[in-house]
Structures are given as C-alpha cells and as structure tokens.
C-alpha positions in Angstrom: 0.0 0.0 0.0 1.4 3.4 -1.0 0.9 6.6 1.0 0.4 10.2 -0.1 1.9 13.2 1.7 -0.6 16.1 2.1 -1.5 19.0 4.2 -4.9 19.0 6.0 -7.1 22.2 6.0 -10.4 22.8 7.6 -12.7 24.9 5.4 -15.9 26.9 6.2 -18.4 26.6 3.4 -22.1 26.9 2.9 -23.5 23.5 3.4 -27.2 22.6 2.6 -29.5 24.2 5.2 -30.2 21.9 8.3 -28.1 19.1 6.7 -26.5 18.3 10.0 -23.0 18.8 8.5 -20.6 20.4 11.0 -19.3 23.9 10.7 -16.0 22.9 9.0 -15.2 20.3 6.4 -11.7 18.8 6.0 -9.8 18.7 2.7 -6.2 18.0 1.7 -3.9 20.3 -0.2 -0.4 20.1 -1.7 1.0 23.0 0.3 0.3 24.7 3.6 -2.4 27.4 3.4 -2.7 30.2 6.0 -6.1 30.6 7.7 -8.4 33.0 5.8 -7.3 31.8 2.4 -10.1 31.6 -0.2 -10.4 28.2 -1.9 -12.6 26.3 -4.3 -13.5 22.9 -2.9 -15.7 20.0 -4.1 -19.0 19.5 -2.3 -21.0 16.6 -3.7 -21.0 17.1 -7.4 -20.4 20.8 -7.2 -17.5 23.1 -6.6 -18.1 25.9 -4.0 -16.2 28.7 -2.4 -14.8 28.1 1.0 -12.6 29.9 3.6 -9.7 28.1 5.2 -10.5 28.4 8.9 -7.8 26.3 10.3 -4.9 24.2 9.1 -2.7 21.4 10.3 0.8 22.7 9.4 2.4 19.3 9.8 2.2 16.8 6.9 0.2 13.7 7.4 0.2 10.3 6.0 -3.0 9.5 4.2 -3.6 5.9 3.1 -4.2 5.2 -0.5 -7.9 5.4 -1.4 -8.7 7.6 1.6 -12.0 9.3 1.2 -10.8 12.8 2.1 -11.0 15.0 -1.0 -8.5 17.7 -2.2 -9.2 21.3 -2.6 -9.9 22.3 -6.3 -8.0 25.5 -6.3 -6.8 28.6 -4.4 -8.0 32.1 -5.3 -4.5 33.5 -5.8 -4.2 37.3 -5.7 -6.6 37.8 -2.8 -4.9 38.1 0.5 -6.1 35.8 3.3 -9.0 37.2 5.4 -7.5 38.4 8.6 -8.2 37.0 12.1 -10.4 39.9 13.1 -12.8 39.3 10.2 -12.9 35.6 11.0 -13.7 36.4 14.7 -16.5 38.7 13.6 -18.0 36.0 11.4 -17.6 33.3 14.1 -19.3 35.5 16.7 -22.2 36.4 14.3 -22.7 32.7 13.5 -22.6 31.7 17.1 -24.8 34.5 18.4 -27.5 34.3 15.7 -27.5 30.5 15.7 -26.4 30.0 12.1 -23.8 27.8 10.5 -20.3 29.3 10.3 -19.9 28.6 6.6 -23.3 30.2 5.8 -22.3 33.5 7.4 -18.8 33.4 6.1 -19.7 32.9 2.5 -22.8 35.2 2.6 -20.4 38.0 3.8 -18.4 37.6 0.5 -19.4 39.2 -2.8 -21.6 36.9 -4.9 -19.2 37.0 -7.9 -16.3 35.9 -5.7 -18.4 32.9 -4.8 -19.0 32.1 -8.5 -15.6 32.8 -10.1 -13.1 30.0 -10.7 -9.4 30.8 -9.7 -8.3 31.4 -13.3 -11.3 33.7 -13.9 -10.5 35.8 -10.8 -6.8 35.9 -11.8 -7.8 37.4 -15.2 -10.0 40.0 -13.5 -7.3 41.0 -11.1 -4.8 41.5 -13.9 -7.1 44.2 -15.5 -5.5 47.6 -15.0 -7.4 49.8 -12.5 -7.6 53.5 -12.3 -4.7 55.1 -10.3 -5.8 56.3 -6.9 -2.7 57.7 -5.3 -3.0 60.0 -2.3 -2.0 63.6 -2.8 -1.0 65.9 0.0 -1.3 68.8 -2.4 -5.1 68.9 -2.0 -6.2 70.2 1.3 -9.6 69.0 2.6 -12.1 71.9 2.5 -13.9 71.9 5.8 -16.8 74.1 6.8 -17.0 75.7 10.2 -18.6 73.7 12.9 -21.2 75.0 15.3 -20.4 74.9 19.0 -22.5 71.7 19.5 -20.8 70.0 16.5 -17.3 70.9 17.8 -18.2 69.7 21.3 -19.3 66.3 19.9 -16.3 66.0 17.6 -13.9 66.8 20.5 -15.4 64.2 22.8 -15.3 61.6 20.1 -11.7 62.4 19.5 -10.8 62.3 23.2 -12.9 59.3 24.4 -13.1 55.7 23.4 -16.9 55.4 23.1 -19.1 53.8 21.7 -21.0 57.0 21.1 -24.7 57.8 20.6 -24.9 61.0 18.7 -28.4 62.2 19.5 -28.9 65.2 17.2 -32.1 66.6 16.0 -32.9 66.5 12.3 -30.9 69.2 10.5 -28.4 69.5 13.4 -25.4 68.6 11.2 -24.7 65.0 12.2 -23.2 64.2 8.8 -20.6 67.0 9.1 -19.5 65.5 12.4 -19.2 62.1 10.7 -17.1 63.7 8.0 -14.7 65.4 10.5 -14.4 62.2 12.5 -13.6 60.2 9.3 -11.0 62.8 8.4 -9.3 62.6 11.7 -9.2 58.8 11.5 -7.8 58.7 8.0 -5.1 61.3 8.8 -4.0 59.5 11.9 -0.9 57.4 11.5 -1.6 53.7 10.8 -0.4 51.3 13.4 -0.3 48.4 10.9 0.6 47.5 7.4 -2.8 48.6 6.0 -3.7 52.4 6.0 -6.5 53.4 8.3 -10.0 52.9 7.1 -13.6 54.0 8.0 -16.9 52.3 7.5 -20.1 54.4 7.2 -23.4 52.6 7.1 -26.9 53.9 6.1 -30.1 52.0 6.5 -31.3 52.0 2.9 -29.8 51.9 -0.6 -31.5 55.2 -1.7 -29.5 57.1 0.9 -26.1 55.9 -0.4 -25.7 58.0 -3.6 -26.1 61.4 -1.9 -23.8 60.3 0.9 -21.2 59.0 -1.5 -21.3 62.3 -3.4 -20.5 64.3 -0.2 -17.7 62.0 0.9 -16.2 61.9 -2.6 -16.3 65.7 -2.8 -14.6 66.0 0.6 -11.9 63.3 0.4 -11.2 62.3 -3.3 -8.8 65.2 -3.8 -6.8 64.2 -0.7 -6.9 60.4 -0.8 -7.6 59.6 -4.5 -10.6 59.0 -6.7 -10.9 55.3 -5.5 -10.7 56.1 -1.8 -14.5 56.1 -1.4 -16.5 53.0 -2.4 -20.0 51.7 -1.8 -21.3 48.3 -0.9 -25.0 47.5 -1.2 -27.3 45.0 -2.9 -28.3 47.5 -5.5 -24.9 47.3 -7.2 -24.1 44.8 -9.9 -22.0 41.8 -9.0 -18.9 43.1 -10.7 -19.3 46.5 -8.9 -19.7 44.8 -5.6 -16.6 42.6 -6.2 -14.5 45.6 -7.2 -15.5 47.6 -4.1 -15.0 44.6 -1.8 -11.5 44.0 -3.2 -10.6 47.7 -2.8 -11.7 47.6 0.9 -9.9 44.2 1.4 -6.6 45.4 0.1 -6.7 48.8 1.7 -7.1 50.8 -1.6 -10.5 52.1 -0.4 -10.1 54.2 2.7 -13.9 54.8 3.2 -16.6 52.2 2.7 -20.2 53.4 2.5 -22.9 50.8 2.6 -26.0 49.2 4.0 -26.2 46.5 6.6 -24.1 44.0 4.5 -21.2 46.4 4.7 -20.7 45.5 8.4 -19.0 42.3 7.1 -16.6 44.1 4.7 -13.0 43.0 5.0 -11.2 46.1 6.2 -7.9 45.4 7.8 -7.2 49.0 8.7 -10.7 49.7 10.2 -10.5 52.5 12.9 -13.9 54.1 12.8 -17.5 52.8 12.2 -20.5 55.2 11.7 -24.0 53.8 11.9 -26.3 56.6 10.6 -30.0 56.5 11.5 -29.1 53.7 13.9 -32.8 53.2 15.0 -33.9 52.0 11.6 -35.2 48.5 11.5 -33.6 48.0 8.1 -30.3 47.2 9.9 -31.9 43.9 10.9 -31.5 41.2 8.2 -34.8 39.4 7.7 -33.6 36.5 5.6 -31.0 33.8 6.3 -28.8 34.8 9.1 -30.9 37.4 10.9 -28.2 39.6 12.2 -28.4 43.2 13.4 -25.7 45.2 11.6 -25.9 47.9 14.3 -25.2 45.4 17.1 -22.4 43.7 15.1 -20.9 47.2 14.5 -20.6 47.7 18.2 -19.1 44.3 18.7 -16.7 44.7 15.8 -15.6 48.1 17.0 -14.7 46.8 20.5 -13.0 43.7 19.0 -10.9 45.7 16.4 -10.2 48.8 18.6 -12.3 51.0 16.3 -14.4 53.8 17.5 -18.2 53.5 16.9 -20.6 56.3 16.4 -24.4 55.6 16.3 -26.3 58.6 15.1 -30.0 59.4 15.1 -32.6 62.1 16.0 -34.8 59.3 17.3 -32.5 56.6 18.7 -33.7 53.1 19.3 -34.8 52.6 22.9 -32.1 49.9 23.3 -29.4 52.4 22.3 -31.0 55.2 24.4 -31.1 53.0 27.5 -27.5 51.9 26.8 -26.4 55.5 26.8 -28.2 56.5 30.0 -26.1 58.8 32.2 -25.1 57.6 35.7 -27.4 58.5 38.6 -27.3 57.9 42.4 -29.8 55.0 41.8 -27.8 53.7 38.8 -24.1 54.8 39.4 -22.7 52.7 36.5 -25.0 54.2 33.8 -25.0 52.8 30.3 -22.2 51.4 28.1 -22.4 54.2 25.5 -21.4 57.9 25.7 -24.4 60.1 24.8 -23.7 63.3 22.8 -26.5 65.8 22.4 -26.9 68.2 19.5 -30.4 69.7 19.9 -30.1 72.8 17.7 -30.5 73.0 13.9 -27.7 74.5 11.8 -28.4 78.1 10.8 -30.7 78.8 13.7 -33.5 77.0 11.9 -36.6 76.1 13.9 -38.1 72.6 14.1 -41.3 72.2 12.3 -44.5 73.3 14.2 -46.7 70.2 14.6 -50.4 70.7 13.9 -52.9 68.0 14.6 -56.2 67.7 12.6 -59.0 65.8 14.4 -60.5 63.8 11.6 -63.5 63.1 13.7 -64.5 66.7 13.0 -64.0 66.4 9.2 -66.5 65.2 6.6 -66.8 61.4 6.5 -64.5 59.7 4.0 -62.4 62.9 3.6 -58.9 62.2 2.5 -57.5 65.7 3.0 -59.0 68.0 5.6 -59.9 71.5 4.4 -57.2 73.2 6.6 -54.5 70.9 5.3 -55.5 71.4 1.6 -55.6 75.2 2.1 -52.1 75.1 3.7 -50.7 73.1 0.7 -52.4 75.4 -1.8 -50.8 78.5 -0.1 -47.4 76.8 -0.2 -47.6 76.0 -3.9 -48.7 79.6 -4.7 -45.6 80.9 -2.9 -43.3 78.5 -4.7 -42.7 76.3 -1.6 -42.8 72.5 -1.6 -44.9 70.1 0.4 -44.5 66.5 1.3 -47.4 64.0 1.9 -46.6 60.8 3.7 -48.6 57.5 3.5 -46.7 54.3 4.3 -48.8 52.2 1.9 -48.1 51.9 -1.8 -50.6 51.0 -4.5 -54.0 52.6 -5.2 -56.0 50.8 -2.6 -55.2 47.9 -0.2 -58.1 45.8 -1.4 -61.0 45.7 -3.9 -64.4 44.4 -2.7 -67.8 43.6 -4.2 -70.7 45.6 -2.7 -73.3 42.8 -3.5 -71.6 39.6 -2.3 -68.7 40.8 -0.1 -66.0 39.3 -2.3 -62.5 40.8 -1.6 -59.3 40.6 -3.7 -57.7 38.0 -1.6 -54.4 36.4 -2.8 -55.0 32.7 -3.6 -51.5 31.8 -2.2 -51.4 34.0 0.9 -53.6 35.0 3.8 -53.5 38.6 2.6 -55.3 40.9 0.2 -54.0 41.7 -3.3 -53.4 45.4 -3.6 -55.1 47.4 -6.4 -52.6 49.2 -8.6 -54.5 51.5 -10.9 -51.6 52.6 -13.1 -51.4 49.2 -14.8 -54.8 47.9 -13.7 -53.5 45.0 -11.7 -54.0 43.3 -8.4 -50.7 42.5 -6.8 -49.8 40.5 -3.7 -47.0 42.4 -1.9 -46.0 39.1 -0.1 -45.6 36.5 -2.8 -45.7 38.8 -5.9 -48.7 37.0 -7.5 -50.3 39.4 -10.1 -53.5 39.3 -12.1 -55.5 41.8 -14.1 -58.3 43.6 -12.4 -61.5 41.7 -13.2 -64.2 43.6 -15.1 -66.9 42.2 -12.7 -67.0 40.3 -9.4 -65.5 36.8 -9.9 -68.1 35.4 -7.5 -71.4 36.9 -8.3 -70.7 38.7 -11.6 -71.7 42.2 -10.2 -69.9 45.1 -11.9 -70.2 47.1 -8.6 -66.6 46.6 -7.4 -65.0 49.3 -5.2 -61.6 50.1 -3.8 -61.3 50.1 0.0 -58.7 52.1 1.7 -56.0 54.3 0.2 -52.5 54.0 -1.1 -49.9 56.5 -2.5 -51.3 56.1 -6.0 -54.7 57.3 -4.9 -53.3 60.2 -2.9 -51.3 61.4 -6.0 -54.4 61.2 -8.2 -56.6 63.0 -5.7 -54.1 65.7 -4.9 -53.5 66.4 -8.6 -57.3 66.8 -9.1 -57.7 69.0 -6.0 -54.7 71.3 -7.1 -55.5 71.4 -10.8 -56.5 75.1 -10.7 -53.6 76.1 -8.4 -50.8 78.0 -10.1 -47.1 78.3 -9.1 -45.5 81.8 -9.0 -44.4 81.3 -12.6 -48.0 80.7 -13.8 -47.6 77.0 -14.5 -50.0 74.5 -12.8 -49.0 72.7 -9.6 -47.1 69.5 -10.2 -47.6 66.4 -8.0 -45.1 63.6 -8.0 -44.9 60.2 -6.2 -41.9 58.3 -4.9 -42.4 54.7 -3.7 -41.2 51.2 -4.5 -43.4 51.2 -7.6 -42.0 54.4 -9.2 -38.3 53.6 -8.4 -38.0 50.1 -10.0 -36.0 51.2 -13.0 -32.3 51.8 -12.5 -31.6 55.5 -11.9 -35.2 56.4 -11.5 -34.9 57.3 -7.9 -32.0 59.6 -8.5 -33.9 61.3 -11.3 -37.0 61.9 -9.2 -35.0 63.2 -6.3 -33.2 65.6 -8.6 -36.6 66.9 -9.8 -37.6 67.6 -6.2 -34.3 69.4 -5.5 -34.5 71.6 -8.5 -38.1 72.7 -7.6 -39.9 71.0 -10.5 -42.1 69.2 -8.0 -44.5 71.2 -5.8 -46.1 68.3 -3.8 -44.2 65.1 -3.2 -46.3 62.0 -2.2 -44.5 58.9 -0.9 -43.9 56.2 1.6 -41.3 56.0 4.3 -38.7 56.1 1.5 -38.9 59.9 1.4 -39.2 60.4 5.2 -35.6 59.9 6.3 -32.2 61.2 5.4 -33.0 63.4 2.4 -32.0 67.0 2.5 -34.9 68.8 0.7 -34.1 72.5 0.9 -37.5 73.9 -0.2 -40.0 71.7 1.6 -41.7 73.7 4.3 -44.7 71.5 5.0 -45.0 67.8 5.7 -48.3 66.0 6.2 -48.9 62.5 7.6 -52.3 61.4 6.2 -53.2 58.1 7.9 -50.7 57.3 10.7 -53.2 55.8 13.2 -52.9 52.2 12.2 -49.6 51.7 14.1 -51.1 53.0 17.4 -53.0 49.7 17.9 -50.5 47.1 16.5 -49.9 43.9 18.5 -46.1 44.6 18.1 -44.8 46.4 21.2 -42.3 48.3 19.0 -45.0 49.9 16.9 -45.3 53.2 18.8 -41.5 53.6 18.8 -41.4 53.1 15.0 -44.4 55.4 14.4 -42.8 58.2 16.5 -39.5 57.8 14.8 -41.1 57.9 11.3 -43.1 61.0 12.1 -40.1 62.8 13.7 -37.9 61.9 10.7 -40.6 63.1 8.3 -41.1 66.4 10.3 -37.3 66.8 9.9 -37.6 67.1 6.1 -39.5 70.5 6.6 -37.6 73.8 7.0 -34.1 72.4 6.7 -32.9 75.6 5.0 -33.3 78.3 7.6 -32.3 81.1 5.2 -34.9 80.0 2.7 -37.7 79.7 5.3 -36.8 83.2 6.6 -36.8 84.7 3.1 -40.2 83.2 2.5 -41.5 84.8 5.7 -43.2 81.5 6.7 -42.7 78.7 9.2 -42.2 75.1 8.6 -45.1 72.8 9.6 -45.8 69.1 10.2 -49.5 68.2 9.9 -50.9 65.0 11.3 -54.4 63.9 10.4 -55.6 61.6 13.1 -58.7 60.2 14.8 -56.8 60.2 18.1 -55.2 63.7 18.4 -54.7 63.4 22.2 -52.7 60.1 22.0 -49.4 60.2 23.9 -47.4 59.6 20.7 -48.8 62.8 19.1 -48.4 64.8 22.3 -44.7 64.0 22.4 -44.4 64.7 18.7 -46.1 68.1 19.1 -43.3 69.0 21.6 -40.6 67.3 19.6 -39.9 65.7 23.0 -38.1 62.4 22.2 -36.7 62.2 25.7 -40.2 62.2 27.4 -41.5 59.7 24.8 -38.5 57.4 25.4 -38.9 57.7 29.2 -42.6 56.7 29.0 -41.9 53.8 26.7 -39.0 52.5 28.7 -41.1 52.6 31.9 -43.8 50.6 30.2 -41.2 48.0 28.9 -39.6 47.8 32.4 -43.0 47.1 33.9 -43.7 44.4 31.3 -40.2 42.9 31.3 -39.7 43.7 27.6 -36.5 44.6 25.8 -34.1 46.2 26.6 -34.9 44.8 30.1 -35.2 41.3 28.8 -33.9 39.3 25.9 -36.0 37.6 23.2 -35.7 35.0 20.4 -38.2 33.6 18.0 -38.3 30.1 16.5 -40.3 30.1 13.3 -41.6 27.0 11.4 -42.8 27.0 7.8 -44.8 23.9 6.7 -47.5 22.8 4.3 -50.1 22.9 7.0 -50.5 25.0 10.2 -50.9 21.8 12.2 -47.5 20.5 11.1 -45.8 23.9 11.8 -47.2 24.3 15.3 -46.8 20.6 16.0 -43.1 20.8 15.3 -42.7 23.7 17.6 -44.7 22.0 20.4 -42.7 18.8 20.0 -39.4 20.7 20.1 -40.6 22.5 23.3 -41.5 19.2 24.9 -38.2 17.7 24.0 -36.3 20.7 25.5 -38.1 20.2 28.8 -37.6 16.5 28.7 -33.8 17.0 28.2 -33.7 19.7 30.9 -31.5 21.9 28.6 -29.2 24.4 30.3 -30.7 27.8 30.9 -34.2 26.5 30.7 -34.8 27.5 34.3 -34.6 31.2 33.4 -36.0 31.0 29.9 -39.7 31.2 29.3 -41.1 29.4 26.2 -44.4 30.6 25.0 -46.9 28.4 23.1 -46.6 28.4 19.3 -49.0 30.7 17.4 -49.6 31.6 13.7 -47.8 34.7 12.3 -49.9 37.7 11.5 -49.8 36.9 7.8 -50.3 33.2 8.4 -49.8 31.8 4.8 -47.3 33.1 2.2 -46.9 31.4 -1.2 -48.9 28.5 0.0 -46.6 27.9 3.0 -48.1 28.1 6.5 -46.1 29.9 9.1 -46.0 29.6 12.9 -43.7 31.0 15.6 -43.0 30.8 19.2 -41.4 33.3 21.5 -38.7 32.8 24.1 -37.8 35.4 26.8 -35.2 35.6 29.5 -33.8 38.1 31.9 -30.3 36.8 31.0 -28.8 37.1 27.6 -26.2 34.4 28.4 -28.8 32.0 29.6 -30.9 32.5 26.5 -27.8 31.8 24.3 -26.9 28.7 26.3 -30.4 27.4 25.8 -30.5 28.1 22.1 -27.1 26.5 21.5 -28.2 23.3 23.3 -31.6 23.4 21.6 -30.2 23.3 18.0 -29.5 19.5 18.0 -32.9 18.9 19.6 -34.6 20.9 16.8 -32.6 18.9 14.2 -33.7 15.7 15.7 -37.3 16.8 16.0 -37.4 17.7 12.4 -36.3 14.2 11.3 -39.4 12.6 13.0 -41.9 11.1 10.5 -44.8 13.3 11.8 -43.0 16.4 10.7 -42.2 15.5 7.1 -44.4 18.4 5.9 -42.1 20.9 7.5 -40.5 23.2 4.9 -38.0 24.9 7.1 -37.3 26.3 10.6 -35.2 29.2 11.7 -34.1 31.0 14.8 -34.3 34.8 15.1 -32.3 36.2 18.0 -33.3 39.7 19.1 -36.3 39.9 16.7 -37.5 43.3 15.6 -41.0 42.2 14.7 -43.2 39.9 16.6 
C-alpha cells in the first residue's frame, strides 16, 4: 500500500440548510495554506467557495484510497482574510444561531463565490484607475457649530461607543465627515492604511452620501478612496468595491447592513447613521443586526463606533443613560447631544387635525388642503406621507362581499391603478383587475382604503387650478417602491424635487428619512393611526421615529424659510389627536417619549430589560408547523436543557400573515432576563430541533429558523 503526503485544511463553506453537517469540512492540499485563504472545494457534485478556517501545518500520511478530497484551487491574488474578520463571522454565526460557513460565504461578494481561480486571476490583472494619495489637495472643511465641535472633540478624546443624539438638521453628517477625516489622517499602526466604515439603512441614501464623501476626500486620498457596498450594485461592482476595501485601496466604505462584514484590515472608525432604523436587521437567512455587530466589531478591532439618530432606538437610548445615584454605572455608551439645527432653523411646528370633525371619508382635511395650496402659490414645496403603496389595499364587491384575496397568501391583493393589476406584496402574484365580481358577476366593485397612487391622483385633481408663481400649474409627483424600480429612476426623481420641478411630493417612508430637501416647508402624515393599535410592542416607537424623521424634512434651509416669511409645519391627520405619541411629537420631545416607553417596557419585562428570540416553522399545514414547535418544546423540557430554568417558552401561534406562497407559518417566542442563559439554551436546543425535524410526523415541514433579538413579533 502506498501513501500520499498532504496538508490538512479545515474549510468553512455553505453546506445545505439543516443538513447536520458540521461547521468545518476537512480537505487536503499540496502546500500549507494560511487561515483566511479563499479556496474552491468539491462538495458533492459541485465546486463551491470556502474559507480556510484552520490548518494542520504538519504533513500527514493518508492511506491510498482515503475518502478525504483535495481542494480544487486557491484564489490567488486575494490576501487571506484576517483573524479579526474571522472572529466577527464566528461571533455572528454563534450569536445568531447559524452555520459558520453560511455566514462566512454570505459575507463575501456573490461574484467571488462564482468565479473560478483562473477567472479571478484574469480579472485581477485588469488595470485599475490610479488612486494615489496627494497631500497637495487640502480638505475643504466648513466651520462647525459649538455643538458639533463639542461632539467632535469628545469623540476624538474618548473611546466610546458614542450615541450622537442630534435633531434633524443639526449637522450630524458634518460630524461624521470630521471624525472620518481625523481617523484617516492619523498614523496607521499596521501594514494597512487606516479605514472608516459608514453605514446607512437604505440603498436610496447611499448615492447622496457618496457624493458628499467623494467631494470631501477624493482630492486628498484619491478617486478610488470612497467605495459603496450594497445589494443595488451589480455583482462586478460589488466585487470591485470589496477587493478595494480588502486590500486597503478604499479608505472609506459606504454601505447598507451587509457592509458590516466588509473585510477592512485598517478599520478604525464605524459610523451607523439612523441607527434606529429596522432595516439594519436582516430578515432572511442569518438574521443579524448590523448595528449590534458594528458595536461588537468596534470593540474587537479597537475601532471607535458612532451611532447617530434624531430618534435613537430605545435599546441604544437605554444603553447611553447617564449615571445617577440610583444607577451609578449608567450605560455602556457615551451620549452626545446636538439639539439645535444648523443656521438657527426652527423645528417644524406640529399641527394635529382631528379627523372626527371632518366630513366622512375625507382624505385631505380642508385646513391641510388650504395650507398646501398656499405653499404652492408661494413657490414652496410640500410632502405628503402615507406608508402604503398602490392605489388601494383591497377591492371588494358591494353585492356579495368578495375581496381581492391572494390565492396563495392570507393577505389581500393590492389594487394598482396605473397598470390595472391586483398584486400581492407578499408573494408577488399578479392578475389583471376583473371587469366584474368573480363570485357573483356584479360590476359594482369598489376600492377600499388608500395608497400613495390614490393620494397622488386626488391631490392632482384638487390642485388642478392652483398655479405656481411662474404661472404654471402645480405638479404632484410620487416616490415609492413602484416608481423607483428602474435603474436611476430614484436619483432622477429626487433631482426633480431638489430643482423645484415638483410642488407636492407624495410617498412612503422612502422619502421620510435622510433626504436634504431644501425647499420643503410643509410635511403631512395622512393616515398614521394604524400603528397605534398594533400587536407589536415596538409599533409606537417606530411610528414616533417615522413622524419625527418626516417632520425633519421640513424647513431644513433656515435662510430659505426666513426669506419666504413663513414657518415650517408638520400636519398630522388623526382620529386620536390626544394620543401620547402625538403629544410627544407636538413638543418634539423624544426624551419624554422614550422615558414613558421604557417605563412601560420595564414594567412588562420587555427589551431592553429582557432578551428575546423567536423560532419560526414553515410547513405545508399550520398543524405541522405548530406541531413541530410544540414537540421541540416538549423535547427541550424532557432533556432539561441548560438555561431553561430562566428562559420562558411561550406556546406556538400563527404569524400575523399566516400563509405566504402556500406555506403556513407559525412562531414561538422565548424570553429571558439573562442574555447568556438564552444563548446557552439556544445552542443546546439546536440539535434537539434537528432531531425533532427528522421525525416522521414532521415531514411536511419546509424549514425552521431562529431569530435572535427579533425586531418584529
């Protein structure tokens, strides 16, 4: 029998979901490979991308015919991923209860996962644009206000993490720019130049931020010093940006939640703008929170972390509480306050309209319509917010009660008038609007409820005789997910708003945050009451944040408002004008709102005073889904899993939208006063869940998943 000399490597790769395969698979190679090396390895009949996680440096004797397979190739030209990146991935996989290989490969660009070594080598040989630093170009800074300078100085002098609590229009972005500049100009303590990561919650906020950062830093650090990373980019673009960050060419990475996993060996500063936004929580696959991982990564890599918001999440607000005699330790974060707007601009005056006093079925109250008309006549802009796209949420038959239900989901199909279709916003199923009722044949079909399409149509009709100062008729435009599907359409529509071509902008939450509209002096929320009575305990927090952010779009240019001789306003049409959320909004009093909400959560033992996880089961029937969760709960109690004494397991229940794409969904909630105990229990429960799934009575189960620190329940 002959023997073969080989090196043994342990590779993290994305194995089939719930296959029971361990985190690492072992392969042989002809030469030693350092941890972090990217390799192509055989898996079944396929070749997949993997990351060498560990290696046995000594050669081993493998008997002839051994079943261990060899790696297929090494992705030469890409430096190994460093230990800090691997620790981040390992922590995320462990904390969010996912496979190590799944998180590791999902954090890499899609094209890197698809390219063979020779294809990548050809791509790397392509000449890139020169991006040398030049000390000849000084960075042109603008003067900071006293509040901005105080925040910058404290960030420079202290270690953080920092919560930058600044009102809308207070100049938080300028503080970010200054802090990034300080970080980049500091001497590097390693082989890679210093780098900064700046995250935003949504793709549509990336272009305007990239423009500001490029204008500020390209002359000093080179044209390629600023790159973006988000899912709206093409695969080649994402690969190029990722490689630039990985090799240190890119000094600043701007991106959405996925950017938290960017390989940045010289990382010294992380900024999480609009840190309260739920978009930072991934809702598919590994359900990580990019904001929380940013805090962990900053501590692990010695990088400063700045969380910025005008309406911080209650978790971050509680974590930044100052010390008191009753709580001498205080929170883990440093709270920095910037309450004033730049240029002495005033926050929008909040006006509530009691819709109980308005005509029945009125969409726009007479006072609000009059206010919008006056703004158009003066050349000012208004913004109308309704967080529901489409023309109407449902069509119904007056005679027999038929509704436009989706045949595949327990939800209605939304009426879209522009293309005369009914669309399910959950599974995507689309049909033409029927000419008559499919059940009884009656032609008397009506739209129930309102969406942004309907608001745009009605406003255009109501303002058809209103003229702008130049004599042209008022123009109404709409920005939502339906009008921004085409590439570049969002940028084009925003440009029309900025240049004054649009008088009234109608849209969903897409337009409510982050945008710097200089001529908008009035913002109106048309139907915000639905969130007041949601079963989700976070609904009031989200509503308050949305309305505060929307109000912040009005009156951002203090000089323009003063020249117009007007004041900026936020109108709220509500059937509950005295509700505590609207009272706090009227005073722009986030601190009082947060104190009231935190006290309610403390009394109810809700986050941040407790820790939660969800286990969700998707199956062909609701009985199988709930039966799986009940059986897994019984098995956990029978095995007396660690931590179970301080973890409460609630009974399984259907999700709010119970069926999506013909799959029934159920969930069960777990709570504990100890994060560590909850983690110990979840880790011990994983093999129990695997074993329960394999039982014959659960064969109709499609999938199950764990969601740690869920944002929606």
